[in-house]
N, C-alpha and C positions, 0 to 999 in steps of 0.2 A: 398468623402463626399461633397467637394465643387461643383463637377459636378452635384450631385443630387440636391443640393440647387438651382443651376442655372437652371436646368431643371424644377424644381417646379415653379420657378419664371417665366420662359418663358411660361409654361402652364397656369399659372394664368393670365398672360398678354394677351394671345390669347383669353382666355375665357372672360376676361373683355372687350377686343376690340370687340369681336363678339356680346356681349350682349349690347353694347352701340352704335352700328351702327345706324345712324339716317337717312341714305339715304332713301328718299321716292320714290314711284313709279313715281311721277312727275319729279324727277331728273334723272330717267332712262327711256327715251322714248321707249326703246325696251322691256320694261317690263310692263305688265298689273297688276293691283291691284288684291290682293286675293279677291275672291268673298265674299260679305258681310256675307253670311251664314257660312263662315269658320273663319272669323276674330274673334280672341279672344277665339277660341275653343281649347280644350286640348283633346288628344286622347291617348289611350294605345293599343299597338299591341296585337291582340287576335288570329290572324291567319296569317301564313306565308307559302305560297305555299301549301295551303290546310290543314295545320296542326297547332295546337296550339303551342305556344312557350313552352319550357320545364318549368314547374311550379317552379323549384328551381333556375331559372335564374332571374336576375334583370329585371324589367319592361323596355320595349322599348317604348319611348314616342314621341309624335309629338304635337306641339302647333303652331297655326297660328297667325301671326301678319298681318299688312296691306300690307306688301310687301315680307315677307319671312316666313319660317317655322324654328323652332328650336326644340331641344329636346335631348333625351339621347338614345344612341344606346345600353345601358345596362352597359357601362363602360365609354365611352367618350361622351362629349357634341358636338352637331353639329349645324350648321346654314346653311340654304339653301335659295338662291334667287330663286324665282318662276316666271314662265311666264305662265299666263293663256291666251290662244289664242282663246277663244270663245267656246261655247258649254261646254263640259266637258274635254277639252284638257288642259294639263298642262305639262310643262317641267321644269327641274332643270338645268339651265345653269351653276350654280356655287354652290358648296357644300364644306364646310370646317368643320373640326372636330379637337378636341384636340387629342393628341396621347399618352394617358396613356396606360401602359401595365396592363392588368387585371390578376388576379390570376389564373382563370380557363380558359383553352383553349376553352371550349364550349362557353363562353361569347364572347371571341374575334371572334370566328367563326360566331356566330349569328350576331354580330355587323358588321363585314365585309360584310356579305351577305346582311344585311339590308341596309347599306349605298350604296352598289353597286346597289341595286334595286331602291333606291330613285333616284340615278343619271340617271336612264333610264326611269323614269316615262313618260307616254304618256297621261294618262287619270285618272279621278277621278269620283267617284259616291257616292253621299250621299243617304243613305237608312235609314231614321229614326236616331237612335243613332249609326249607323254604317257607316264608311267611308272606301271605297275600292279604293286603288291606283293600277293602272294596267300598264303593259308594255308588249309588244310582246316578249321581250327578257329576262325578269326577272320574278321571282315569284311574284304573286299578294300579296299585303299587305292589311290586313283587321284590322280596329281599332274600338274600342268602345269609345264613348264619356265619359270623366271623369267628 
């Protein structure tokens, strides 16, 4: 019982720290700012490796701030530092996520594959209200603007 309470406290602390990080791109000379067209936008995953996510699973989301992205993998919250290196090139040098166990294994499977795909990002493409994130080694991720 005590272990569960401690675990919940640690998860809450990690989420609070991730959501209050104030480091700006100017403080990280190796990191470029998120392009203005993405800052403040929120997205919902609509296609993963050519298929729509299962409709009975929780939404997978992505939101952009000035220097990082954050969202939900369907169960856990994540935060990712981004490097935009010109054109439509992007990399994720650092990604962190909470570590809750979800009830259904399909949720955990989707989330694990989603976070792994984010870590290998190489490029992005904005196409109207659609955002496509791509990598040569992972499935493409397509989102719709919320």
